[in-house]
ZAZATOR-993945 format. One record per residue: residue number from 1; residue in one letter; x, y, z of N, C-alpha, C, O in turn. Coordinates in steps of 0.05 Angstrom, whole numbers. Example, Ala and Ser with C-alpha at 12.3 -4.5 7.8 and 13.67 -1.06 7.14 Angstrom:
2
<rec 1, A, <264, -114, 156>, <246, -90, 156>, <264, -66, 156>, <285, -66, 169>> <rec 2, S, <257, -45, 142>, <273, -21, 143>, <258, 1, 157>, <268, 23, 161>> 
***
This chain:
216
<rec 1, M, <-53, 2042, 2758>, <-60, 2047, 2731>, <-34, 2047, 2713>, <-15, 2062, 2719>> <rec 2, N, <-33, 2032, 2694>, <-9, 2036, 2677>, <-19, 2026, 2648>, <-36, 2009, 2645>> <rec 3, R, <-7, 2037, 2630>, <-18, 2031, 2597>, <-6, 1999, 2593>, <-14, 1985, 2574>> <rec 4, T, <10, 1992, 2610>, <20, 1965, 2610>, <8, 1950, 2633>, <19, 1955, 2655>> <rec 5, K, <-10, 1934, 2634>, <-28, 1927, 2658>, <-4, 1908, 2674>, <-4, 1908, 2698>> <rec 6, Q, <11, 1893, 2661>, <27, 1876, 2683>, <45, 1894, 2698>, <49, 1887, 2721>> <rec 7, K, <56, 1915, 2690>, <72, 1938, 2703>, <54, 1942, 2729>, <63, 1939, 2751>> <rec 8, A, <30, 1949, 2724>, <9, 1960, 2745>, <8, 1938, 2764>, <9, 1943, 2788>> <rec 9, E, <6, 1913, 2756>, <-2, 1890, 2775>, <26, 1884, 2790>, <25, 1878, 2814>> <rec 10, D, <49, 1885, 2779>, <73, 1887, 2794>, <71, 1907, 2815>, <73, 1899, 2838>> <rec 11, L, <69, 1928, 2811>, <71, 1951, 2831>, <48, 1949, 2853>, <52, 1956, 2877>> <rec 12, A, <26, 1939, 2844>, <5, 1937, 2861>, <10, 1914, 2883>, <2, 1917, 2906>> <rec 13, K, <25, 1891, 2876>, <32, 1874, 2892>, <47, 1882, 2915>, <43, 1873, 2937>> <rec 14, I, <66, 1899, 2911>, <85, 1912, 2930>, <70, 1929, 2946>, <76, 1929, 2970>> <rec 15, C, <48, 1948, 2938>, <37, 1967, 2950>, <11, 1956, 2962>, <-2, 1970, 2977>> <rec 16, D, <5, 1935, 2957>, <-22, 1922, 2967>, <-46, 1939, 2951>, <-67, 1944, 2963>> <rec 17, A, <-42, 1947, 2929>, <-64, 1966, 2918>, <-80, 1950, 2897>, <-74, 1927, 2890>> <rec 18, K, <-102, 1965, 2888>, <-121, 1955, 2867>, <-111, 1962, 2839>, <-98, 1983, 2836>> <rec 19, V, <-116, 1946, 2817>, <-106, 1952, 2794>, <-131, 1965, 2777>, <-152, 1953, 2778>> <rec 20, I, <-130, 1984, 2766>, <-150, 1994, 2749>, <-137, 1997, 2718>, <-116, 2008, 2713>> <rec 21, C, <-157, 1984, 2697>, <-145, 1988, 2671>, <-140, 2014, 2660>, <-154, 2033, 2669>> <rec 22, Y, <-126, 2019, 2645>, <-116, 2044, 2638>, <-146, 2057, 2621>, <-152, 2081, 2622>> <rec 23, E, <-158, 2039, 2607>, <-181, 2051, 2590>, <-202, 2064, 2611>, <-218, 2081, 2605>> <rec 24, E, <-200, 2055, 2633>, <-222, 2064, 2651>, <-217, 2099, 2664>, <-233, 2111, 2679>> <rec 25, L, <-193, 2108, 2654>, <-182, 2133, 2663>, <-208, 2154, 2666>, <-216, 2164, 2687>> <rec 26, P, <-220, 2158, 2640>, <-241, 2179, 2637>, <-261, 2174, 2664>, <-270, 2192, 2677>> <rec 27, N, <-267, 2147, 2668>, <-289, 2142, 2689>, <-281, 2142, 2718>, <-298, 2144, 2736>> <rec 28, V, <-254, 2141, 2722>, <-248, 2139, 2750>, <-236, 2163, 2760>, <-235, 2168, 2784>> <rec 29, I, <-227, 2181, 2739>, <-210, 2201, 2750>, <-218, 2221, 2769>, <-202, 2235, 2781>> <rec 30, N, <-244, 2222, 2773>, <-258, 2241, 2790>, <-268, 2229, 2817>, <-282, 2242, 2831>> <rec 31, E, <-260, 2202, 2823>, <-266, 2189, 2842>, <-246, 2192, 2869>, <-254, 2187, 2891>> <rec 32, F, <-220, 2202, 2863>, <-202, 2202, 2882>, <-191, 2228, 2890>, <-189, 2246, 2873>> <rec 33, E, <-184, 2232, 2916>, <-179, 2258, 2926>, <-147, 2261, 2920>, <-139, 2284, 2916>> <rec 34, I, <-131, 2241, 2919>, <-104, 2242, 2915>, <-94, 2225, 2888>, <-99, 2201, 2885>> <rec 35, L, <-80, 2241, 2869>, <-70, 2228, 2848>, <-44, 2233, 2840>, <-35, 2256, 2839>> <rec 36, F, <-30, 2213, 2836>, <-1, 2215, 2826>, <2, 2203, 2796>, <-7, 2181, 2789>> <rec 37, T, <16, 2222, 2779>, <17, 2212, 2752>, <44, 2219, 2740>, <54, 2242, 2739>> <rec 38, A, <54, 2197, 2732>, <83, 2199, 2720>, <88, 2182, 2697>, <101, 2162, 2699>> <rec 39, T, <76, 2191, 2674>, <79, 2173, 2647>, <101, 2186, 2631>, <115, 2205, 2639>> <rec 40, S, <103, 2171, 2607>, <123, 2182, 2588>, <106, 2192, 2562>, <117, 2198, 2541>> <rec 41, A, <80, 2194, 2567>, <64, 2207, 2542>, <73, 2232, 2531>, <85, 2247, 2547>> <rec 42, S, <70, 2238, 2508>, <79, 2259, 2495>, <61, 2286, 2499>, <70, 2309, 2500>> <rec 43, E, <35, 2279, 2502>, <14, 2298, 2510>, <0, 2295, 2535>, <1, 2272, 2546>> <rec 44, P, <-12, 2312, 2546>, <-29, 2310, 2573>, <-51, 2287, 2566>, <-64, 2284, 2546>> <rec 45, I, <-51, 2271, 2590>, <-68, 2249, 2587>, <-94, 2254, 2602>, <-113, 2240, 2598>> <rec 46, I, <-93, 2277, 2621>, <-116, 2285, 2639>, <-123, 2315, 2629>, <-106, 2332, 2632>> <rec 47, T, <-146, 2320, 2617>, <-152, 2344, 2610>, <-182, 2355, 2618>, <-196, 2341, 2633>> <rec 48, D, <-191, 2378, 2608>, <-215, 2388, 2617>, <-239, 2368, 2610>, <-260, 2365, 2623>> <rec 49, E, <-233, 2353, 2585>, <-255, 2337, 2578>, <-266, 2316, 2597>, <-290, 2311, 2599>> <rec 50, I, <-246, 2305, 2613>, <-253, 2283, 2630>, <-253, 2294, 2658>, <-262, 2278, 2674>> <rec 51, I, <-248, 2314, 2665>, <-253, 2324, 2692>, <-278, 2337, 2695>, <-289, 2351, 2677>> <rec 52, K, <-289, 2332, 2720>, <-320, 2338, 2730>, <-316, 2351, 2758>, <-296, 2349, 2773>> <rec 53, A, <-337, 2364, 2762>, <-337, 2377, 2788>, <-339, 2355, 2810>, <-351, 2333, 2806>> <rec 54, C, <-326, 2362, 2834>, <-333, 2341, 2859>, <-339, 2357, 2882>, <-336, 2382, 2881>> <rec 55, D, <-347, 2346, 2903>, <-357, 2362, 2928>, <-332, 2355, 2950>, <-336, 2351, 2974>> <rec 56, F, <-308, 2354, 2938>, <-286, 2348, 2956>, <-261, 2358, 2945>, <-259, 2359, 2921>> <rec 57, D, <-242, 2366, 2959>, <-216, 2377, 2949>, <-196, 2359, 2937>, <-193, 2339, 2950>> <rec 58, R, <-184, 2360, 2918>, <-166, 2342, 2906>, <-140, 2351, 2905>, <-135, 2375, 2904>> <rec 59, H, <-121, 2333, 2907>, <-95, 2341, 2905>, <-78, 2323, 2888>, <-72, 2300, 2894>> <rec 60, W, <-70, 2335, 2866>, <-61, 2321, 2842>, <-31, 2326, 2840>, <-24, 2349, 2842>> <rec 61, F, <-13, 2308, 2836>, <16, 2308, 2831>, <21, 2303, 2807>, <16, 2280, 2800>> <rec 62, D, <31, 2318, 2791>, <40, 2314, 2765>, <72, 2311, 2763>, <85, 2332, 2761>> <rec 63, M, <84, 2288, 2762>, <107, 2286, 2761>, <121, 2281, 2733>, <144, 2272, 2732>> <rec 64, A, <108, 2285, 2714>, <117, 2279, 2686>, <129, 2299, 2671>, <119, 2322, 2676>> <rec 65, L, <145, 2298, 2656>, <157, 2316, 2634>, <158, 2303, 2609>, <171, 2282, 2607>> <rec 66, P, <142, 2314, 2583>, <122, 2336, 2591>, <101, 2328, 2606>, <97, 2304, 2610>> <rec 67, R, <84, 2349, 2615>, <61, 2344, 2635>, <40, 2329, 2625>, <30, 2332, 2602>> <rec 68, D, <31, 2310, 2646>, <9, 2292, 2643>, <-18, 2309, 2646>, <-38, 2301, 2633>> <rec 69, I, <-21, 2329, 2660>, <-44, 2339, 2670>, <-47, 2372, 2658>, <-30, 2389, 2661>> <rec 70, H, <-69, 2374, 2645>, <-74, 2401, 2635>, <-100, 2410, 2638>, <-117, 2396, 2626>> <rec 71, Y, <-108, 2430, 2650>, <-135, 2437, 2657>, <-141, 2465, 2661>, <-122, 2478, 2670>> <rec 72, N, <-164, 2479, 2656>, <-166, 2505, 2661>, <-193, 2508, 2681>, <-202, 2530, 2684>> <rec 73, K, <-204, 2489, 2691>, <-230, 2494, 2706>, <-218, 2493, 2733>, <-197, 2480, 2738>> <rec 74, G, <-232, 2508, 2751>, <-226, 2511, 2779>, <-245, 2491, 2794>, <-264, 2498, 2808>> <rec 75, E, <-237, 2466, 2790>, <-255, 2445, 2803>, <-247, 2435, 2834>, <-250, 2412, 2842>> <rec 76, R, <-235, 2455, 2850>, <-219, 2446, 2877>, <-203, 2426, 2874>, <-202, 2406, 2888>> <rec 77, I, <-188, 2435, 2850>, <-165, 2418, 2849>, <-139, 2428, 2854>, <-133, 2448, 2841>> <rec 78, N, <-120, 2418, 2872>, <-97, 2429, 2877>, <-75, 2414, 2863>, <-68, 2391, 2869>> <rec 79, L, <-63, 2429, 2842>, <-44, 2412, 2824>, <-16, 2423, 2834>, <-9, 2447, 2835>> <rec 80, Y, <-1, 2402, 2840>, <26, 2404, 2844>, <46, 2390, 2822>, <44, 2366, 2817>> <rec 81, Q, <63, 2406, 2810>, <77, 2396, 2790>, <106, 2393, 2795>, <113, 2401, 2817>> <rec 82, I, <124, 2384, 2780>, <152, 2377, 2791>, <165, 2407, 2798>, <176, 2411, 2819>> <rec 83, D, <163, 2424, 2781>, <174, 2452, 2793>, <166, 2460, 2819>, <182, 2470, 2835>> <rec 84, D, <139, 2457, 2826>, <130, 2461, 2852>, <143, 2445, 2873>, <151, 2454, 2894>> <rec 85, L, <145, 2420, 2864>, <157, 2400, 2885>, <188, 2409, 2894>, <198, 2408, 2917>> <rec 86, K, <200, 2418, 2870>, <229, 2423, 2876>, <230, 2452, 2892>, <249, 2459, 2907>> <rec 87, T, <206, 2466, 2886>, <207, 2490, 2904>, <202, 2484, 2936>, <212, 2497, 2954>> <rec 88, I, <186, 2465, 2938>, <181, 2456, 2966>, <204, 2445, 2976>, <213, 2451, 2998>> <rec 89, V, <215, 2427, 2961>, <241, 2414, 2973>, <258, 2432, 2977>, <271, 2429, 2998>> <rec 90, S, <265, 2452, 2962>, <287, 2476, 2967>, <277, 2490, 2992>, <293, 2497, 3009>> <rec 91, E, <253, 2495, 2996>, <245, 2509, 3019>, <250, 2492, 3046>, <261, 2501, 3067>> <rec 92, N, <239, 2467, 3042>, <247, 2448, 3065>, <275, 2447, 3075>, <282, 2446, 3099>> <rec 93, I, <290, 2447, 3052>, <323, 2442, 3057>, <334, 2470, 3072>, <351, 2471, 3089>> <rec 94, G, <317, 2495, 3060>, <330, 2519, 3075>, <321, 2519, 3101>, <337, 2527, 3119>> <rec 95, F, <294, 2509, 3110>, <286, 2510, 3138>, <305, 2493, 3153>, <314, 2501, 3174>> <rec 96, R, <312, 2470, 3140>, <332, 2452, 3158>, <355, 2463, 3162>, <367, 2461, 3184>> <rec 97, E, <367, 2478, 3141>, <392, 2491, 3150>, <394, 2511, 3167>, <413, 2516, 3181>> <rec 98, D, <369, 2525, 3165>, <363, 2551, 3184>, <362, 2534, 3214>, <371, 2544, 3234>> <rec 99, S, <351, 2512, 3214>, <346, 2502, 3239>, <367, 2490, 3249>, <369, 2489, 3274>> <rec 100, A, <388, 2480, 3232>, <414, 2468, 3238>, <430, 2488, 3248>, <443, 2482, 3269>> <rec 101, R, <433, 2515, 3237>, <443, 2538, 3248>, <438, 2544, 3274>, <456, 2546, 3292>> <rec 102, M, <409, 2546, 3278>, <401, 2554, 3307>, <410, 2529, 3327>, <419, 2533, 3349>> <rec 103, A, <407, 2506, 3316>, <414, 2483, 3337>, <447, 2488, 3345>, <455, 2488, 3368>> <rec 104, H, <463, 2492, 3325>, <492, 2499, 3328>, <494, 2518, 3347>, <509, 2512, 3366>> <rec 105, S, <483, 2541, 3347>, <483, 2565, 3362>, <477, 2554, 3390>, <494, 2554, 3408>> <rec 106, I, <452, 2546, 3392>, <445, 2535, 3419>, <467, 2516, 3434>, <477, 2518, 3457>> <rec 107, I, <471, 2498, 3415>, <498, 2477, 3428>, <522, 2492, 3434>, <536, 2487, 3454>> <rec 108, G, <528, 2510, 3417>, <553, 2524, 3426>, <551, 2539, 3450>, <571, 2540, 3465>> <rec 109, R, <525, 2554, 3456>, <523, 2568, 3482>, <523, 2554, 3503>, <536, 2561, 3522>> <rec 110, A, <507, 2529, 3502>, <507, 2509, 3523>, <537, 2500, 3532>, <546, 2499, 3555>> <rec 111, T, <551, 2492, 3508>, <577, 2486, 3514>, <595, 2506, 3531>, <608, 2500, 3551>> <rec 112, V, <592, 2527, 3520>, <605, 2548, 3534>, <598, 2553, 3567>, <614, 2560, 3584>> <rec 113, E, <574, 2549, 3571>, <561, 2552, 3599>, <570, 2525, 3616>, <574, 2524, 3640>> <rec 114, F, <572, 2506, 3597>, <582, 2483, 3616>, <610, 2484, 3623>, <617, 2474, 3644>> <rec 115, F, <624, 2495, 3607>, <653, 2497, 3614>, <654, 2516, 3632>, <670, 2511, 3651>> <rec 116, E, <641, 2539, 3633>, <643, 2560, 3653>, <633, 2548, 3681>, <644, 2552, 3703>> <rec 117, L, <614, 2534, 3677>, <605, 2519, 3704>, <629, 2501, 3718>, <634, 2499, 3742>> <rec 118, L, <642, 2488, 3696>, <666, 2469, 3710>, <684, 2488, 3719>, <691, 2484, 3742>> <rec 119, N, <696, 2510, 3707>, <711, 2527, 3719>, <698, 2536, 3745>, <713, 2536, 3765>> <rec 120, T, <673, 2545, 3749>, <665, 2551, 3774>, <671, 2534, 3796>, <684, 2540, 3816>> <rec 121, L, <658, 2509, 3790>, <666, 2486, 3803>, <692, 2481, 3813>, <696, 2471, 3835>> <rec 122, D, <712, 2487, 3797>, <742, 2483, 3801>, <746, 2503, 3820>, <761, 2496, 3839>> <rec 123, I, <737, 2527, 3821>, <744, 2549, 3837>, <734, 2545, 3867>, <748, 2552, 3886>> <rec 124, E, <711, 2535, 3868>, <696, 2532, 3893>, <714, 2520, 3918>, <716, 2531, 3940>> <rec 125, P, <727, 2495, 3908>, <743, 2482, 3933>, <767, 2506, 3943>, <774, 2507, 3966>> <rec 126, I, <777, 2520, 3926>, <794, 2538, 3933>, <786, 2559, 3949>, <800, 2569, 3967>> <rec 127, I, <764, 2567, 3943>, <746, 2591, 3959>, <747, 2578, 3985>, <759, 2590, 4003>> <rec 128, K, <734, 2553, 3990>, <730, 2539, 4010>, <755, 2539, 4028>, <755, 2546, 4051>> <rec 129, E, <777, 2529, 4015>, <802, 2532, 4031>, <812, 2554, 4041>, <827, 2555, 4061>> <rec 130, I, <805, 2575, 4027>, <813, 2604, 4036>, <798, 2609, 4064>, <808, 2618, 4085>> <rec 131, Y, <771, 2601, 4059>, <757, 2610, 4086>, <760, 2594, 4112>, <756, 2602, 4135>> <rec 132, L, <771, 2568, 4104>, <779, 2552, 4127>, <805, 2561, 4139>, <809, 2562, 4164>> <rec 133, K, <823, 2569, 4121>, <846, 2585, 4131>, <842, 2608, 4149>, <855, 2614, 4169>> <rec 134, A, <820, 2622, 4136>, <816, 2651, 4151>, <805, 2642, 4177>, <812, 2654, 4197>> <rec 135, S, <786, 2621, 4180>, <773, 2615, 4207>, <796, 2602, 4223>, <796, 2607, 4248>> <rec 136, R, <815, 2587, 4213>, <834, 2579, 4234>, <848, 2600, 4245>, <855, 2600, 4268>> <rec 137, A, <854, 2620, 4226>, <869, 2645, 4232>, <855, 2664, 4254>, <865, 2674, 4275>> <rec 138, A, <834, 2665, 4245>, <815, 2680, 4272>, <817, 2665, 4300>, <821, 2676, 4322>> <rec 139, K, <812, 2639, 4297>, <816, 2624, 4321>, <840, 2626, 4338>, <840, 2629, 4362>> <rec 140, Q, <866, 2624, 4320>, <890, 2630, 4332>, <893, 2654, 4344>, <902, 2656, 4367>> <rec 141, E, <884, 2676, 4328>, <890, 2704, 4338>, <874, 2708, 4364>, <884, 2720, 4383>> <rec 142, T, <848, 2698, 4364>, <831, 2697, 4389>, <844, 2684, 4414>, <846, 2696, 4435>> <rec 143, D, <853, 2659, 4411>, <868, 2645, 4429>, <890, 2665, 4440>, <891, 2672, 4463>> <rec 144, R, <907, 2673, 4421>, <934, 2690, 4428>, <923, 2713, 4446>, <933, 2719, 4468>> <rec 145, A, <904, 2725, 4437>, <893, 2749, 4454>, <883, 2742, 4481>, <886, 2758, 4499>> <rec 146, I, <870, 2719, 4484>, <860, 2708, 4508>, <884, 2700, 4527>, <886, 2707, 4550>> <rec 147, N, <903, 2683, 4515>, <925, 2674, 4529>, <941, 2697, 4538>, <951, 2696, 4560>> <rec 148, N, <946, 2718, 4523>, <963, 2740, 4531>, <949, 2758, 4549>, <961, 2778, 4558>> <rec 149, G, <922, 2754, 4555>, <909, 2771, 4571>, <897, 2797, 4560>, <888, 2815, 4574>> <rec 150, Y, <899, 2797, 4536>, <889, 2821, 4523>, <857, 2822, 4527>, <847, 2843, 4533>> <rec 151, I, <842, 2800, 4525>, <816, 2797, 4528>, <807, 2777, 4546>, <815, 2753, 4543>> <rec 152, P, <791, 2784, 4567>, <780, 2761, 4585>, <769, 2738, 4574>, <754, 2740, 4554>> <rec 153, R, <774, 2716, 4584>, <761, 2692, 4572>, <733, 2688, 4568>, <726, 2673, 4550>> <rec 154, E, <717, 2702, 4583>, <688, 2703, 4582>, <682, 2718, 4554>, <660, 2714, 4544>> <rec 155, Y, <698, 2732, 4542>, <689, 2742, 4515>, <703, 2729, 4493>, <705, 2740, 4471>> <rec 156, E, <711, 2705, 4497>, <720, 2689, 4479>, <704, 2686, 4452>, <713, 2691, 4430>> <rec 157, A, <680, 2679, 4457>, <661, 2674, 4434>, <655, 2700, 4419>, <655, 2700, 4394>> <rec 158, E, <650, 2723, 4435>, <646, 2747, 4419>, <673, 2756, 4405>, <672, 2770, 4385>> <rec 159, A, <695, 2749, 4414>, <721, 2757, 4397>, <727, 2742, 4376>, <734, 2751, 4355>> <rec 160, L, <723, 2716, 4381>, <725, 2697, 4355>, <706, 2706, 4331>, <712, 2709, 4307>> <rec 161, K, <677, 2709, 4343>, <660, 2719, 4320>, <667, 2746, 4305>, <661, 2750, 4282>> <rec 162, M, <680, 2764, 4320>, <687, 2795, 4311>, <714, 2787, 4292>, <718, 2799, 4271>> <rec 163, N, <728, 2770, 4299>, <753, 2763, 4282>, <743, 2750, 4256>, <752, 2756, 4234>> <rec 164, E, <724, 2734, 4259>, <714, 2715, 4235>, <698, 2735, 4214>, <699, 2733, 4190>> <rec 165, Q, <684, 2755, 4228>, <668, 2773, 4212>, <686, 2792, 4194>, <680, 2796, 4171>> <rec 166, V, <710, 2804, 4207>, <727, 2817, 4195>, <742, 2803, 4171>, <747, 2814, 4149>> <rec 167, L, <748, 2782, 4177>, <760, 2763, 4153>, <743, 2762, 4131>, <750, 2767, 4108>> <rec 168, K, <717, 2753, 4140>, <695, 2749, 4118>, <689, 2772, 4104>, <683, 2770, 4080>> <rec 169, R, <689, 2796, 4116>, <683, 2816, 4100>, <708, 2824, 4085>, <702, 2837, 4065>> <rec 170, F, <732, 2820, 4089>, <755, 2826, 4072>, <755, 2806, 4053>, <764, 2813, 4031>> <rec 171, L, <749, 2783, 4055>, <748, 2760, 4035>, <727, 2763, 4017>, <730, 2750, 3996>> <rec 172, H, <703, 2778, 4021>, <679, 2777, 4006>, <683, 2787, 3975>, <673, 2775, 3956>> <rec 173, D, <696, 2805, 3973>, <702, 2821, 3944>, <724, 2800, 3932>, <722, 2790, 3910>> <rec 174, L, <742, 2796, 3946>, <763, 2775, 3934>, <752, 2749, 3926>, <763, 2738, 3907>> <rec 175, T, <732, 2737, 3938>, <723, 2710, 3928>, <703, 2718, 3910>, <699, 2703, 3891>> <rec 176, K, <689, 2740, 3912>, <671, 2744, 3886>, <683, 2747, 3864>, <675, 2736, 3844>> <rec 177, N, <706, 2764, 3862>, <720, 2766, 3837>, <733, 2741, 3827>, <737, 2738, 3803>> <rec 178, M, <739, 2722, 3845>, <751, 2698, 3835>, <729, 2680, 3823>, <737, 2662, 3808>> <rec 179, R, <704, 2683, 3827>, <681, 2669, 3818>, <678, 2681, 3791>, <676, 2666, 3772>> <rec 180, N, <678, 2707, 3788>, <675, 2723, 3765>, <696, 2715, 3746>, <688, 2706, 3725>> <rec 181, V, <720, 2716, 3751>, <745, 2710, 3738>, <745, 2678, 3728>, <758, 2672, 3708>> <rec 182, S, <731, 2661, 3740>, <728, 2634, 3733>, <715, 2630, 3707>, <718, 2608, 3695>> <rec 183, E, <701, 2650, 3697>, <685, 2646, 3670>, <704, 2662, 3651>, <694, 2664, 3629>> <rec 184, D, <728, 2672, 3654>, <747, 2679, 3640>, <761, 2658, 3618>, <762, 2634, 3624>> <rec 185, S, <768, 2665, 3597>, <779, 2647, 3580>, <811, 2637, 3592>, <822, 2616, 3583>> <rec 186, K, <821, 2653, 3611>, <846, 2645, 3623>, <838, 2637, 3653>, <853, 2641, 3673>> <rec 187, A, <814, 2627, 3653>, <810, 2614, 3683>, <828, 2595, 3694>, <836, 2597, 3717>> <rec 188, D, <835, 2574, 3677>, <850, 2555, 3685>, <879, 2565, 3699>, <889, 2557, 3720>> <rec 189, M, <887, 2581, 3684>, <915, 2593, 3693>, <909, 2607, 3717>, <925, 2604, 3736>> <rec 190, I, <889, 2624, 3720>, <884, 2640, 3742>, <877, 2622, 3767>, <888, 2626, 3789>> <rec 191, S, <861, 2604, 3762>, <851, 2587, 3787>, <880, 2568, 3795>, <884, 2563, 3819>> <rec 192, G, <897, 2559, 3776>, <921, 2548, 3784>, <940, 2562, 3801>, <953, 2553, 3820>> <rec 193, A, <939, 2589, 3792>, <960, 2607, 3809>, <944, 2609, 3835>, <956, 2604, 3856>> <rec 194, V, <921, 2616, 3836>, <910, 2617, 3867>, <913, 2593, 3880>, <922, 2593, 3903>> <rec 195, K, <906, 2571, 3870>, <909, 2547, 3883>, <938, 2541, 3899>, <942, 2533, 3922>> <rec 196, F, <959, 2547, 3876>, <981, 2544, 3889>, <990, 2568, 3910>, <1008, 2564, 3926>> <rec 197, L, <978, 2589, 3909>, <987, 2610, 3930>, <969, 2600, 3957>, <980, 2601, 3979>> <rec 198, V, <947, 2592, 3954>, <931, 2582, 3977>, <945, 2554, 3990>, <948, 2551, 4015>> <rec 199, T, <952, 2536, 3973>, <959, 2511, 3985>, <989, 2509, 3985>, <1000, 2505, 4006>> <rec 200, K, <1001, 2512, 3966>, <1032, 2508, 3963>, <1049, 2524, 3983>, <1064, 2514, 3999>> <rec 201, D, <1044, 2553, 3978>, <1057, 2571, 3991>, <1051, 2571, 4022>, <1069, 2572, 4039>> <rec 202, S, <1026, 2568, 4025>, <1020, 2565, 4054>, <1029, 2539, 4069>, <1032, 2539, 4093>> <rec 203, S, <1031, 2521, 4056>, <1043, 2494, 4067>, <1074, 2497, 4072>, <1086, 2488, 4092>> <rec 204, K, <1086, 2510, 4052>, <1116, 2517, 4056>, <1119, 2535, 4079>, <1138, 2532, 4095>> <rec 205, L, <1100, 2554, 4081>, <1104, 2574, 4103>, <1099, 2562, 4131>, <1109, 2572, 4152>> <rec 206, D, <1083, 2540, 4131>, <1079, 2525, 4156>, <1102, 2510, 4163>, <1111, 2510, 4186>> <rec 207, N, <1115, 2496, 4143>, <1136, 2481, 4146>, <1160, 2499, 4158>, <1174, 2493, 4178>> <rec 208, Y, <1163, 2520, 4143>, <1180, 2539, 4155>, <1178, 2546, 4185>, <1197, 2544, 4201>> <rec 209, K, <1157, 2553, 4191>, <1148, 2561, 4218>, <1155, 2540, 4238>, <1167, 2544, 4259>> <rec 210, S, <1144, 2513, 4229>, <1151, 2491, 4243>, <1181, 2486, 4248>, <1190, 2482, 4270>> <rec 211, K, <1195, 2488, 4228>, <1223, 2482, 4228>, <1240, 2502, 4244>, <1262, 2496, 4253>> <rec 212, H, <1228, 2525, 4246>, <1244, 2547, 4261>, <1233, 2554, 4287>, <1241, 2574, 4299>> <rec 213, G, <1212, 2536, 4299>, <1201, 2540, 4322>, <1182, 2565, 4325>, <1174, 2573, 4347>> <rec 214, I, <1175, 2578, 4299>, <1159, 2603, 4302>, <1127, 2594, 4304>, <1118, 2575, 4292>> <rec 215, K, <1113, 2612, 4324>, <1088, 2606, 4328>, <1072, 2628, 4319>, <1081, 2651, 4321>> <rec 216, G, <1043, 2623, 4308>, <1022, 2645, 4301>, <1028, 2651, 4273>, <1015, 2667, 4261>> 
***
């Protein structure tokens, strides 16, 4: 509906809507649940004189300045004006900003946890290498003890198990602390140092022993 019918028809074509003559406003105003009004009228065009009681709730949106709707009756009409819409929009923006901050916090925590996990994964191969070296050391010492006659060969399995248990007990707190420190901000530096000690130094030591004919 528009005071200029051609404008109403142009909009109706876009929206696939029905055009009602502006003069019919008093007769049709009470037929619809939802109403949007935005005219440039200098005075309200919808007033108590044309509003009648209905058996359904109505939602009217007055988007005009000055106002298009002015009424005093409580005829199950929910009236929303521009100021109300601004408030609603502001509240929605506030909710979105709060949600954005919450999302940022969640993503931040998830990112920290992800990199902590990466650091943990980085330390695990080092810990595995430590236990492999300890296992080899336990086997070497068991063989040495048997070959030197310190332990009867029939006790080889028990001796090896005892050596391995001693080393595992010794390494337990060490490797536990290594996993904990992998979550530290200096984890890369610490894990790099440990890796150097486990792989580089030990390989140099093995080369030195081999070069000088040292066993054990």
